C-alpha positions as CSV (number, residue, x, y, z in Angstrom):
1,M,25.4,-7.8,-11.7
2,K,22.4,-7.2,-13.3
3,A,19.3,-5.8,-11.6
4,L,16.4,-4.1,-12.2
5,V,16.6,-0.3,-10.4
6,L,13.8,2.0,-9.3
7,K,14.7,5.6,-9.6
8,K,13.0,8.8,-9.2
9,N,9.8,9.6,-11.0
10,A,8.7,5.8,-11.3
11,V,11.5,5.3,-13.6
12,L,12.5,1.4,-13.8
13,E,15.1,0.4,-15.8
14,Y,17.3,-3.4,-16.3
15,V,20.7,-2.0,-15.7
16,D,24.7,-3.3,-14.3
17,I,24.9,-1.9,-11.1
18,P,28.3,-2.9,-8.8
19,E,27.7,-6.1,-6.7
20,P,26.9,-5.2,-3.2
21,K,29.7,-5.7,-0.6
22,K,29.3,-8.0,2.0
23,P,27.9,-6.7,5.4
24,G,29.6,-8.4,8.0
25,E,30.4,-11.7,9.5
26,G,27.4,-14.3,9.5
27,F,26.0,-13.3,5.9
28,Y,25.7,-15.6,3.0
29,R,26.2,-14.4,-0.4
30,I,23.3,-15.7,-2.1
31,R,22.5,-16.2,-6.0
32,V,19.0,-14.8,-7.0
33,A,17.2,-17.5,-8.7
34,A,13.6,-16.4,-8.9
35,A,11.8,-13.3,-7.5
36,G,7.8,-12.8,-7.7
37,I,6.2,-9.1,-8.0
38,C,4.0,-8.5,-4.7
39,G,1.3,-5.5,-5.4
40,S,3.2,-3.9,-2.4
41,D,5.5,-3.4,-5.1
42,I,3.5,-1.5,-7.3
43,H,2.3,0.3,-4.3
44,R,6.0,1.2,-3.3
45,G,7.5,1.9,-6.7
46,F,4.4,3.7,-8.7
47,E,1.8,5.2,-5.9
48,S,3.4,5.9,-2.5
49,G,7.0,6.6,-3.6
50,A,9.9,4.6,-1.9
51,Y,12.1,5.3,0.7
52,H,15.3,6.0,-1.0
53,Y,16.5,6.2,-4.7
54,P,18.2,4.4,-6.4
55,L,15.9,1.0,-4.9
56,V,16.1,-2.6,-5.9
57,M,12.9,-3.9,-5.0
58,G,11.6,-7.5,-4.5
59,H,10.8,-9.2,-1.5
60,E,10.0,-12.2,-2.7
61,F,12.9,-14.5,-3.7
62,S,14.6,-17.8,-3.9
63,G,17.9,-18.8,-4.3
64,T,21.1,-20.9,-3.9
65,V,24.1,-20.6,-1.4
66,E,27.5,-19.0,-3.4
67,E,29.2,-18.3,-0.1
68,A,28.8,-19.5,3.7
69,P,30.7,-18.4,6.7
70,S,32.7,-21.1,8.8
71,G,30.5,-23.4,10.2
72,A,27.6,-22.2,8.2
73,R,24.2,-24.1,8.5
74,F,23.7,-24.1,5.1
75,G,26.7,-25.1,2.4
76,V,27.2,-23.8,-0.7
77,G,24.6,-24.7,-3.4
78,R,21.8,-24.9,-1.0
79,K,18.3,-24.3,-2.0
80,V,17.2,-21.3,0.1
81,V,14.3,-18.8,0.2
82,V,14.6,-15.3,2.7
83,F,12.4,-14.1,5.5
84,P,12.8,-10.5,3.9
85,V,12.1,-8.5,7.8
86,L,15.7,-7.7,9.3
87,W,14.8,-7.1,12.9
88,C,16.7,-5.1,15.6
89,G,16.6,-7.8,18.2
90,K,16.6,-5.7,21.5
91,C,12.9,-4.1,21.2
92,A,9.7,-6.2,22.8
93,A,8.5,-7.2,19.8
94,C,11.7,-9.1,19.1
95,Q,12.2,-10.9,22.7
96,T,9.2,-12.8,21.8
97,G,10.0,-13.2,18.2
98,D,7.3,-11.1,16.8
99,Y,10.0,-9.8,14.5
100,A,7.6,-8.2,11.9
101,Q,6.6,-5.8,14.5
102,C,10.0,-4.9,15.4
103,D,10.3,-1.4,16.0
104,S,13.1,-0.4,13.9
105,Y,13.5,-2.9,11.3
106,D,15.0,-3.2,7.9
107,Y,13.3,-4.7,4.7
108,F,14.9,-6.6,1.4
109,G,13.5,-4.8,-1.2
110,S,12.0,-1.7,0.3
111,R,14.6,0.0,2.8
112,R,17.0,-2.0,1.7
113,D,18.3,-3.4,-1.7
114,G,16.1,-6.7,-2.6
115,G,15.9,-9.5,-4.8
116,F,15.5,-7.8,-8.5
117,A,19.1,-8.6,-8.9
118,E,21.3,-11.6,-8.8
119,I,23.3,-11.2,-5.8
120,V,22.1,-10.5,-2.1
121,W,24.0,-10.9,1.1
122,V,21.7,-12.4,3.7
123,P,22.1,-13.2,7.5
124,E,21.6,-16.8,8.5
125,P,18.5,-16.3,10.5
126,N,16.7,-14.8,7.6
127,L,17.3,-18.3,5.7
128,F,15.2,-21.4,5.3
129,A,16.4,-24.3,3.3
130,V,14.2,-25.4,0.4
131,P,13.4,-29.3,0.3
132,D,14.9,-30.9,-2.7
133,D,11.2,-31.6,-4.2
134,V,10.2,-28.3,-4.1
135,D,10.5,-26.5,-7.5
136,I,13.0,-23.0,-6.9
137,L,10.4,-21.3,-8.9
138,H,7.6,-21.9,-6.6
139,A,9.8,-21.4,-4.0
140,A,9.8,-17.5,-4.7
141,M,6.1,-17.6,-3.4
142,T,7.2,-18.8,0.2
143,E,6.7,-15.3,1.7
144,P,3.4,-14.4,0.3
145,C,2.3,-17.9,1.4
146,A,3.6,-17.4,4.6
147,V,1.5,-14.1,4.9
148,A,-1.4,-16.0,4.1
149,L,-0.6,-18.9,6.7
150,H,-0.1,-16.6,9.2
151,G,-3.5,-14.9,9.3
152,I,-5.3,-18.1,8.7
153,R,-3.8,-19.3,11.9
154,K,-5.4,-16.6,13.9
155,L,-9.0,-18.3,13.6
156,R,-10.4,-21.2,15.3
157,L,-10.5,-23.6,12.8
158,K,-11.7,-27.0,14.4
159,G,-12.6,-28.6,10.9
160,G,-15.6,-29.0,8.8
161,E,-17.1,-25.4,8.8
162,T,-17.6,-23.0,5.8
163,A,-15.5,-20.1,5.1
164,V,-15.5,-17.3,2.2
165,V,-12.6,-15.5,0.9
166,Y,-13.5,-12.5,-1.0
167,G,-10.7,-12.0,-3.7
168,G,-9.3,-15.0,-6.0
169,G,-6.0,-13.3,-6.8
170,P,-2.9,-15.1,-5.6
171,I,-3.0,-14.3,-1.7
172,G,-6.5,-15.0,-1.8
173,N,-6.4,-18.5,-3.2
174,M,-3.3,-19.3,-0.5
175,A,-6.0,-18.4,1.9
176,A,-8.5,-20.4,0.5
177,Q,-5.7,-23.0,0.1
178,W,-4.8,-23.1,3.7
179,L,-8.4,-23.0,5.1
180,S,-9.1,-26.3,3.0
181,I,-5.9,-27.7,4.1
182,L,-6.5,-26.7,7.9
183,G,-9.9,-28.6,8.0
184,C,-12.3,-26.2,6.3
185,G,-15.2,-28.4,4.6
186,T,-16.4,-25.6,2.3
187,V,-14.4,-22.9,1.0
188,I,-16.4,-20.1,-0.9
189,V,-14.1,-17.9,-2.9
190,V,-15.9,-14.6,-4.2
191,E,-14.1,-13.5,-7.3
192,I,-15.0,-11.5,-10.3
193,D,-12.4,-12.3,-12.7
194,D,-13.6,-15.5,-14.8
195,N,-9.8,-16.9,-14.8
196,K,-9.4,-16.0,-11.2
197,A,-12.5,-18.2,-10.8
198,R,-11.8,-20.9,-12.8
199,I,-8.7,-21.5,-11.1
200,A,-10.2,-21.5,-7.8
201,E,-12.8,-23.8,-9.5
202,R,-9.5,-26.2,-9.9
203,F,-8.8,-26.4,-6.1
204,G,-12.3,-27.6,-5.4
205,F,-13.9,-24.1,-3.9
206,V,-17.1,-22.8,-4.8
207,T,-17.0,-19.9,-6.3
208,V,-19.7,-16.7,-6.6
209,N,-19.0,-14.1,-9.3
210,P,-20.6,-10.9,-6.9
211,E,-21.3,-9.0,-10.6
212,K,-24.4,-11.9,-11.2
213,E,-25.1,-12.4,-7.4
214,D,-24.9,-11.7,-4.2
215,P,-22.3,-12.9,-2.3
216,L,-24.4,-12.6,1.4
217,A,-27.2,-14.5,0.0
218,A,-25.2,-17.1,-1.7
219,V,-23.5,-17.8,1.6
220,R,-26.4,-17.9,3.6
221,E,-28.2,-20.3,1.1
222,A,-24.7,-22.9,1.5
223,T,-25.1,-22.5,5.3
224,N,-28.9,-23.1,5.4
225,G,-29.1,-19.7,6.6
226,E,-26.9,-19.4,9.7
227,G,-23.6,-17.8,7.9
228,A,-20.0,-19.0,7.4
229,A,-17.5,-19.5,10.2
230,F,-15.1,-17.7,9.2
231,A,-14.5,-15.1,6.2
232,V,-11.4,-13.4,4.6
233,E,-10.9,-10.3,3.0
234,A,-8.5,-10.2,0.7
235,C,-9.1,-7.5,-1.5
236,G,-8.6,-4.3,0.2
237,L,-11.9,-2.5,-0.9
238,P,-14.4,-1.4,1.3
239,V,-17.5,-3.2,-0.2
240,T,-15.5,-6.5,0.3
241,Y,-14.9,-5.8,4.2
242,R,-18.2,-5.1,4.7
243,Q,-19.2,-8.3,2.7
244,A,-16.7,-9.6,5.1
245,L,-18.2,-8.8,8.4
246,G,-21.7,-9.9,6.9
247,S,-21.2,-13.0,5.6
248,V,-20.4,-14.8,9.0
249,G,-23.0,-15.8,11.4
250,R,-22.9,-16.1,15.5
251,F,-19.5,-16.1,16.9
252,G,-17.8,-15.9,13.3
253,E,-14.1,-14.7,12.8
254,V,-13.7,-12.3,10.0
255,L,-9.4,-11.7,9.0
256,F,-8.6,-8.6,7.6
257,L,-5.9,-10.0,5.2
258,G,-6.0,-7.1,2.1
259,N,-4.2,-3.9,2.7
260,P,-6.9,-1.0,2.1
261,E,-7.1,1.6,-0.6
262,E,-10.2,3.3,0.4
263,D,-11.6,4.7,3.8
264,L,-13.5,1.6,5.5
265,I,-17.2,3.5,6.9
266,L,-19.6,0.9,8.1
267,P,-22.9,2.4,9.3
268,P,-24.5,1.6,12.6
269,E,-26.9,-1.2,11.9
270,E,-23.4,-3.4,10.4
271,I,-21.7,-2.4,13.9
272,F,-25.0,-3.6,15.6
273,T,-24.5,-6.8,13.6
274,V,-20.9,-7.2,14.5
275,L,-22.1,-6.2,18.0
276,R,-25.1,-8.7,18.5
277,R,-23.5,-11.7,16.6
278,E,-20.2,-11.2,18.5
279,I,-18.2,-11.4,15.5
280,I,-14.0,-11.5,16.0
281,I,-12.0,-9.3,13.9
282,H,-8.5,-10.4,13.0
283,G,-5.9,-8.2,11.9
284,T,-2.9,-9.5,10.2
285,W,0.5,-8.9,8.8
286,N,3.3,-10.6,7.7
287,S,4.7,-14.0,9.0
288,K,6.6,-15.2,11.7
289,P,10.1,-17.4,11.3
290,V,9.9,-19.0,14.6
291,P,9.9,-21.4,16.8
292,R,12.1,-23.1,13.8
293,G,9.5,-26.3,12.8
294,Q,6.4,-24.8,13.7
295,D,6.9,-21.5,12.0
296,D,4.8,-20.0,9.3
297,W,8.0,-20.7,6.4
298,T,8.5,-24.2,7.9
299,T,5.3,-25.3,7.4
300,V,4.6,-23.6,3.6
301,L,8.0,-25.2,2.3
302,R,6.2,-28.5,4.0
303,Y,3.6,-28.6,2.3
304,M,4.9,-26.9,-1.0
305,D,4.4,-29.2,-4.3
306,K,2.1,-30.8,-2.3
307,K,-0.8,-30.0,-1.0
308,L,-0.1,-26.3,-1.2
309,L,0.3,-25.5,-5.4
310,M,1.8,-22.8,-7.0
311,A,2.1,-23.5,-10.5
312,P,-1.6,-22.4,-11.3
313,L,-1.3,-19.2,-9.6
314,I,1.9,-18.3,-11.9
315,S,0.9,-16.6,-15.1
316,H,3.7,-15.1,-16.1
317,T,7.9,-16.3,-15.7
318,P,9.8,-14.0,-17.5
319,P,13.9,-12.9,-17.4
320,L,14.4,-10.1,-15.4
321,S,15.9,-8.2,-18.0
322,Q,11.5,-7.9,-19.3
323,G,11.0,-6.2,-15.7
324,P,10.3,-2.4,-17.1
325,E,8.1,-4.0,-19.6
326,I,5.9,-6.1,-17.2
327,F,5.5,-3.4,-14.8
328,D,4.2,-0.9,-17.5
329,R,1.6,-3.9,-17.9
330,I,0.8,-4.4,-14.7
331,V,0.7,-0.8,-13.5
332,G,-1.0,0.7,-16.9
333,K,-3.7,-2.2,-16.8
334,K,-3.5,-3.1,-20.0
335,E,-4.0,-6.7,-19.6
336,R,-5.1,-9.4,-16.8
337,I,-1.6,-10.4,-14.9
338,G,-2.0,-13.2,-12.1
339,K,1.1,-13.9,-10.5
340,V,4.6,-12.8,-12.0
341,I,8.1,-14.8,-10.9
342,F,11.1,-13.7,-12.4
343,K,13.7,-16.2,-13.6
344,I,17.0,-14.7,-12.9
345,Q,19.0,-17.7,-12.4
346,G,18.9,-21.3,-12.6
347,A,15.0,-21.6,-12.0
Protein backbone atom coordinates (compact mmCIF):
# COMPACT_ATOMS: atom_id res chain seq x y z
CA MET A 1 0.00 0.00 0.00
CA LYS A 2 1.01 3.64 -0.39
CA ALA A 3 1.93 5.66 2.69
CA LEU A 4 3.64 8.86 3.76
CA VAL A 5 6.58 7.62 5.81
CA LEU A 6 8.73 9.61 8.23
CA LYS A 7 12.32 8.40 8.41
CA LYS A 8 15.31 9.49 10.48
CA ASN A 9 16.69 13.00 10.04
CA ALA A 10 13.17 14.31 9.29
CA VAL A 11 13.04 12.65 5.87
CA LEU A 12 9.48 12.24 4.60
CA GLU A 13 8.76 9.96 1.64
CA TYR A 14 5.66 8.78 -0.23
CA VAL A 15 6.42 5.11 -0.80
CA ASP A 16 5.04 1.58 -0.98
CA ILE A 17 5.08 -0.29 2.32
CA PRO A 18 3.65 -3.69 3.32
CA GLU A 19 0.01 -3.59 4.29
CA PRO A 20 -0.34 -3.95 8.09
CA LYS A 21 -1.41 -7.31 9.46
CA LYS A 22 -4.57 -7.72 11.49
CA PRO A 23 -3.54 -7.22 15.16
CA GLY A 24 -6.16 -9.57 16.57
CA GLU A 25 -9.86 -10.23 17.03
CA GLY A 26 -12.21 -7.27 17.23
CA PHE A 27 -10.21 -5.13 14.79
CA TYR A 28 -11.68 -3.52 11.67
CA ARG A 29 -9.82 -3.01 8.42
CA ILE A 30 -10.31 0.67 7.62
CA ARG A 31 -9.56 2.17 4.21
CA VAL A 32 -8.52 5.72 4.99
CA ALA A 33 -10.45 8.36 3.03
CA ALA A 34 -9.00 11.60 4.39
CA ALA A 35 -6.39 12.62 6.96
CA GLY A 36 -5.49 16.02 8.38
CA ILE A 37 -2.16 17.53 9.33
CA CYS A 38 -1.98 18.59 12.98
CA GLY A 39 0.53 20.98 14.50
CA SER A 40 1.75 18.08 16.63
CA ASP A 41 2.78 16.28 13.42
CA ILE A 42 5.15 19.17 12.71
CA HIS A 43 6.51 19.01 16.27
CA ARG A 44 6.85 15.23 16.27
CA GLY A 45 8.27 14.88 12.80
CA PHE A 46 10.56 17.87 12.49
CA GLU A 47 11.35 19.25 15.95
CA SER A 48 11.32 16.87 18.92
CA GLY A 49 11.75 13.59 17.05
CA ALA A 50 9.52 10.54 16.70
CA TYR A 51 9.11 7.66 19.14
CA HIS A 52 10.40 5.31 16.43
CA TYR A 53 11.37 5.20 12.76
CA PRO A 54 10.03 4.60 10.22
CA LEU A 55 6.70 6.12 11.27
CA VAL A 56 3.43 6.76 9.48
CA MET A 57 2.03 9.87 11.12
CA GLY A 58 -1.60 11.06 11.05
CA HIS A 59 -4.08 10.85 13.93
CA GLU A 60 -6.92 12.92 12.40
CA PHE A 61 -8.55 10.63 9.85
CA SER A 62 -11.78 9.26 8.46
CA GLY A 63 -12.42 6.21 6.32
CA THR A 64 -14.70 3.33 5.46
CA VAL A 65 -14.97 -0.18 6.87
CA GLU A 66 -13.58 -2.79 4.44
CA GLU A 67 -13.52 -5.78 6.78
CA ALA A 68 -15.39 -6.22 10.06
CA PRO A 69 -15.30 -8.91 12.77
CA SER A 70 -18.26 -11.22 13.26
CA GLY A 71 -21.13 -9.58 15.11
CA ALA A 72 -19.62 -6.18 14.36
CA ARG A 73 -21.34 -2.94 15.31
CA PHE A 74 -20.25 -1.30 12.05
CA GLY A 75 -20.85 -3.00 8.73
CA VAL A 76 -18.72 -3.04 5.61
CA GLY A 77 -19.00 0.28 3.78
CA ARG A 78 -19.81 2.29 6.91
CA LYS A 79 -18.15 5.71 7.07
CA VAL A 80 -16.20 6.06 10.33
CA VAL A 81 -13.75 8.25 12.23
CA VAL A 82 -11.09 7.05 14.65
CA PHE A 83 -10.40 8.11 18.24
CA PRO A 84 -6.58 7.85 18.14
CA VAL A 85 -5.84 6.89 21.77
CA LEU A 86 -5.52 3.16 22.48
CA TRP A 87 -5.92 2.71 26.22
CA CYS A 88 -4.84 -0.09 28.56
CA GLY A 89 -8.22 -0.55 30.27
CA LYS A 90 -6.57 -1.35 33.62
CA CYS A 91 -5.29 1.88 35.19
CA ALA A 92 -7.30 4.26 37.39
CA ALA A 93 -7.92 6.72 34.53
CA CYS A 94 -9.33 3.97 32.32
CA GLN A 95 -11.74 2.91 35.07
CA THR A 96 -13.39 6.35 34.89
CA GLY A 97 -13.38 6.48 31.08
CA ASP A 98 -10.66 9.14 30.99
CA TYR A 99 -8.74 7.21 28.38
CA ALA A 100 -6.58 10.14 27.28
CA GLN A 101 -5.13 10.08 30.82
CA CYS A 102 -4.22 6.38 30.56
CA ASP A 103 -0.94 5.46 32.27
CA SER A 104 0.27 3.32 29.35
CA TYR A 105 -1.58 4.40 26.24
CA ASP A 106 -0.73 3.80 22.59
CA TYR A 107 -1.51 6.36 19.89
CA PHE A 108 -2.20 6.22 16.18
CA GLY A 109 0.22 8.41 14.26
CA SER A 110 2.88 8.77 16.93
CA ARG A 111 3.46 5.62 18.98
CA ARG A 112 2.13 3.38 16.22
CA ASP A 113 1.48 3.94 12.51
CA GLY A 114 -1.45 6.18 11.74
CA GLY A 115 -3.66 7.57 9.02
CA PHE A 116 -1.22 8.86 6.40
CA ALA A 117 -1.67 5.51 4.67
CA GLU A 118 -4.29 3.60 2.74
CA ILE A 119 -5.09 0.94 5.37
CA VAL A 120 -5.28 1.01 9.20
CA TRP A 121 -6.60 -1.69 11.57
CA VAL A 122 -8.72 -0.20 14.38
CA PRO A 123 -10.49 -1.81 17.39
CA GLU A 124 -14.25 -1.29 17.62
CA PRO A 125 -14.25 0.97 20.75
CA ASN A 126 -12.20 3.53 18.82
CA LEU A 127 -14.66 3.84 15.94
CA PHE A 128 -17.50 6.33 15.52
CA ALA A 129 -20.03 6.20 12.68
CA VAL A 130 -20.11 9.26 10.45
CA PRO A 131 -23.68 10.40 9.69
CA ASP A 132 -24.69 10.10 6.05
CA ASP A 133 -25.12 13.86 5.70
CA VAL A 134 -21.56 14.62 6.89
CA ASP A 135 -18.85 15.01 4.24
CA ILE A 136 -16.19 12.36 4.84
CA LEU A 137 -13.50 14.97 4.09
CA HIS A 138 -14.86 17.18 6.87
CA ALA A 139 -15.19 14.15 9.14
CA ALA A 140 -11.40 13.92 9.20
CA MET A 141 -11.52 17.04 11.40
CA THR A 142 -13.59 15.32 14.08
CA GLU A 143 -10.55 14.80 16.32
CA PRO A 144 -9.49 18.47 16.61
CA CYS A 145 -13.13 19.51 16.90
CA ALA A 146 -13.53 17.07 19.79
CA VAL A 147 -10.36 18.43 21.42
CA ALA A 148 -11.79 21.96 21.22
CA LEU A 149 -15.17 20.85 22.57
CA HIS A 150 -13.57 18.92 25.43
CA GLY A 151 -11.89 22.11 26.58
CA ILE A 152 -14.90 24.38 26.12
CA ARG A 153 -17.07 21.97 28.11
CA LYS A 154 -14.93 22.73 31.16
CA LEU A 155 -16.22 26.30 31.19
CA ARG A 156 -19.36 27.11 33.19
CA LEU A 157 -21.36 28.55 30.30
CA LYS A 158 -24.76 29.95 31.18
CA GLY A 159 -25.62 31.85 28.01
CA GLY A 160 -25.17 35.38 26.76
CA GLU A 161 -21.61 35.88 28.04
CA THR A 162 -18.70 37.49 26.22
CA ALA A 163 -15.74 35.24 25.42
CA VAL A 164 -12.39 35.96 23.81
CA VAL A 165 -10.24 33.48 21.90
CA TYR A 166 -6.55 34.12 21.31
CA GLY A 167 -5.70 32.54 17.97
CA GLY A 168 -7.86 32.23 14.88
CA GLY A 169 -6.28 29.09 13.45
CA PRO A 170 -8.32 25.90 13.05
CA ILE A 171 -8.34 24.93 16.74
CA GLY A 172 -9.03 28.51 17.87
CA ASN A 173 -11.82 28.87 15.32
CA MET A 174 -13.34 25.56 16.44
CA ALA A 175 -13.24 26.74 20.05
CA ALA A 176 -14.92 29.99 19.02
CA GLN A 177 -17.60 28.07 17.14
CA TRP A 178 -18.32 25.93 20.20
CA LEU A 179 -18.54 29.02 22.43
CA SER A 180 -21.12 30.45 20.04
CA ILE A 181 -23.04 27.19 19.62
CA LEU A 182 -23.19 26.68 23.40
CA GLY A 183 -24.61 30.12 24.08
CA CYS A 184 -22.03 32.90 24.29
CA GLY A 185 -23.55 36.17 23.15
CA THR A 186 -20.32 37.72 21.82
CA VAL A 187 -17.15 35.93 20.75
CA ILE A 188 -14.00 37.97 20.12
CA VAL A 189 -11.16 36.39 18.15
CA VAL A 190 -7.69 37.92 18.51
CA GLU A 191 -5.70 37.11 15.39
CA ILE A 192 -2.75 38.69 13.60
CA ASP A 193 -3.29 36.93 10.24
CA ASP A 194 -5.72 38.82 7.99
CA ASN A 195 -6.98 35.69 6.24
CA LYS A 196 -7.78 33.89 9.50
CA ALA A 197 -9.46 37.06 10.76
CA ARG A 198 -11.63 37.21 7.63
CA ILE A 199 -12.68 33.61 8.19
CA ALA A 200 -13.57 34.42 11.82
CA GLU A 201 -15.64 37.39 10.66
CA ARG A 202 -17.56 35.10 8.26
CA PHE A 203 -18.66 33.17 11.35
CA GLY A 204 -19.93 36.37 12.95
CA PHE A 205 -17.07 36.75 15.44
CA VAL A 206 -15.63 40.13 16.40
CA THR A 207 -11.95 40.28 15.43
CA VAL A 208 -9.03 42.18 16.93
CA ASN A 209 -5.61 42.49 15.31
CA PRO A 210 -3.07 42.77 18.18
CA GLU A 211 -0.61 44.52 15.87
CA LYS A 212 -3.07 47.39 15.43
CA GLU A 213 -4.80 47.63 18.81
CA ASP A 214 -4.42 46.43 22.37
CA PRO A 215 -6.60 43.32 22.74
CA LEU A 216 -7.06 43.89 26.50
CA ALA A 217 -8.37 47.39 25.82
CA ALA A 218 -10.63 46.06 23.07
CA VAL A 219 -12.09 43.43 25.42
CA ARG A 220 -12.66 45.99 28.17
CA GLU A 221 -14.41 48.29 25.71
CA ALA A 222 -16.64 45.47 24.48
CA THR A 223 -17.62 44.55 28.04
CA ASN A 224 -18.14 48.03 29.53
CA GLY A 225 -14.90 47.66 31.46
CA GLU A 226 -15.90 44.41 33.16
CA GLY A 227 -13.71 42.00 31.22
CA ALA A 228 -14.80 38.81 29.45
CA ALA A 229 -16.43 35.92 31.24
CA PHE A 230 -14.20 33.44 29.41
CA ALA A 231 -10.87 33.50 27.61
CA VAL A 232 -9.36 30.72 25.53
CA GLU A 233 -5.64 30.60 24.73
CA ALA A 234 -5.16 28.69 21.46
CA CYS A 235 -1.69 29.86 20.34
CA GLY A 236 0.74 28.54 22.94
CA LEU A 237 2.68 31.81 23.19
CA PRO A 238 3.72 33.45 26.48
CA VAL A 239 2.21 36.78 25.40
CA THR A 240 -1.18 35.23 24.58
CA TYR A 241 -1.23 33.22 27.82
CA ARG A 242 -0.75 36.48 29.71
CA GLN A 243 -3.30 38.34 27.60
CA ALA A 244 -5.86 35.60 28.19
CA LEU A 245 -5.39 35.89 31.95
CA GLY A 246 -5.71 39.66 31.71
CA SER A 247 -8.86 39.55 29.58
CA VAL A 248 -11.31 38.11 32.08
CA GLY A 249 -13.13 39.94 34.81
CA ARG A 250 -14.10 38.90 38.33
CA PHE A 251 -14.60 35.12 38.66
CA GLY A 252 -13.62 34.73 35.00
CA GLU A 253 -12.45 31.44 33.54
CA VAL A 254 -9.39 30.91 31.34
CA LEU A 255 -8.84 27.80 29.22
CA PHE A 256 -5.29 26.91 28.22
CA LEU A 257 -5.78 25.05 24.94
CA GLY A 258 -2.61 25.87 22.95
CA ASN A 259 0.54 23.79 23.30
CA PRO A 260 3.27 25.97 24.90
CA GLU A 261 6.26 26.94 22.77
CA GLU A 262 8.29 28.77 25.44
CA ASP A 263 8.53 29.31 29.19
CA LEU A 264 5.71 31.34 30.71
CA ILE A 265 6.83 33.84 33.34
CA LEU A 266 4.22 35.88 35.20
CA PRO A 267 5.18 39.03 37.11
CA PRO A 268 3.76 39.39 40.64
CA GLU A 269 1.16 42.00 39.63
CA GLU A 270 -0.39 39.62 37.07
CA ILE A 271 -0.47 36.76 39.56
CA PHE A 272 -2.06 39.16 42.04
CA THR A 273 -4.76 39.91 39.44
CA VAL A 274 -5.50 36.18 39.16
CA LEU A 275 -5.83 35.98 42.95
CA ARG A 276 -7.82 39.17 43.40
CA ARG A 277 -10.30 38.42 40.64
CA GLU A 278 -10.52 34.75 41.73
CA ILE A 279 -9.85 33.61 38.20
CA ILE A 280 -10.24 29.92 37.38
CA ILE A 281 -7.64 28.38 35.06
CA HIS A 282 -8.49 25.19 33.18
CA GLY A 283 -5.99 22.85 31.57
CA THR A 284 -7.17 20.49 28.86
CA TRP A 285 -5.77 17.72 26.69
CA ASN A 286 -7.31 15.51 24.04
CA SER A 287 -10.97 14.46 24.28
CA LYS A 288 -13.29 11.89 25.80
CA PRO A 289 -15.08 9.16 23.78
CA VAL A 290 -17.49 8.08 26.55
CA PRO A 291 -20.26 7.87 27.61
CA ARG A 292 -21.48 7.15 24.11
CA GLY A 293 -24.13 9.57 22.99
CA GLN A 294 -22.93 12.36 25.30
CA ASP A 295 -19.23 12.06 24.48
CA ASP A 296 -17.17 14.68 22.66
CA TRP A 297 -16.98 12.72 19.40
CA THR A 298 -20.67 11.93 18.98
CA THR A 299 -21.49 15.55 19.80
CA VAL A 300 -19.09 16.82 17.14
CA LEU A 301 -20.57 14.54 14.49
CA ARG A 302 -24.10 15.59 15.48
CA TYR A 303 -23.26 19.26 14.79
CA MET A 304 -20.80 18.89 11.90
CA ASP A 305 -21.85 20.36 8.55
CA LYS A 306 -24.82 21.94 10.30
CA LYS A 307 -23.92 24.49 12.99
CA LEU A 308 -20.28 23.36 13.13
CA LEU A 309 -18.66 24.28 9.80
CA MET A 310 -15.35 22.90 8.54
CA ALA A 311 -15.13 23.93 4.88
CA PRO A 312 -13.98 27.54 5.54
CA LEU A 313 -11.05 26.27 7.62
CA ILE A 314 -9.63 23.93 4.96
CA SER A 315 -7.10 25.60 2.69
CA HIS A 316 -5.56 22.60 0.91
CA THR A 317 -6.86 19.14 -0.07
CA PRO A 318 -3.89 17.51 -1.86
CA PRO A 319 -3.41 13.84 -2.61
CA LEU A 320 -1.17 12.00 -0.16
CA SER A 321 1.53 11.83 -2.85
CA GLN A 322 2.09 15.57 -2.38
CA GLY A 323 2.80 15.09 1.32
CA PRO A 324 6.56 15.73 1.22
CA GLU A 325 6.02 18.98 -0.69
CA ILE A 326 3.22 20.19 1.61
CA PHE A 327 5.23 19.47 4.77
CA ASP A 328 8.24 21.23 3.28
CA ARG A 329 6.14 24.34 2.68
CA ILE A 330 4.73 24.24 6.21
CA VAL A 331 7.95 23.46 8.06
CA GLY A 332 9.92 25.96 5.97
CA LYS A 333 7.21 28.59 6.52
CA LYS A 334 7.27 29.29 2.81
CA GLU A 335 3.62 30.34 2.84
CA ARG A 336 0.74 30.64 5.25
CA ILE A 337 -1.24 27.45 5.03
CA GLY A 338 -4.51 26.77 6.83
CA LYS A 339 -5.86 23.30 7.49
CA VAL A 340 -4.53 20.60 5.17
CA ILE A 341 -6.64 17.49 4.59
CA PHE A 342 -5.11 14.77 2.42
CA LYS A 343 -7.53 13.10 0.04
CA ILE A 344 -6.54 9.46 0.18
CA GLN A 345 -9.46 7.37 -1.06
CA GLY A 346 -12.99 8.35 -2.03
CA ALA A 347 -12.97 11.75 -0.31
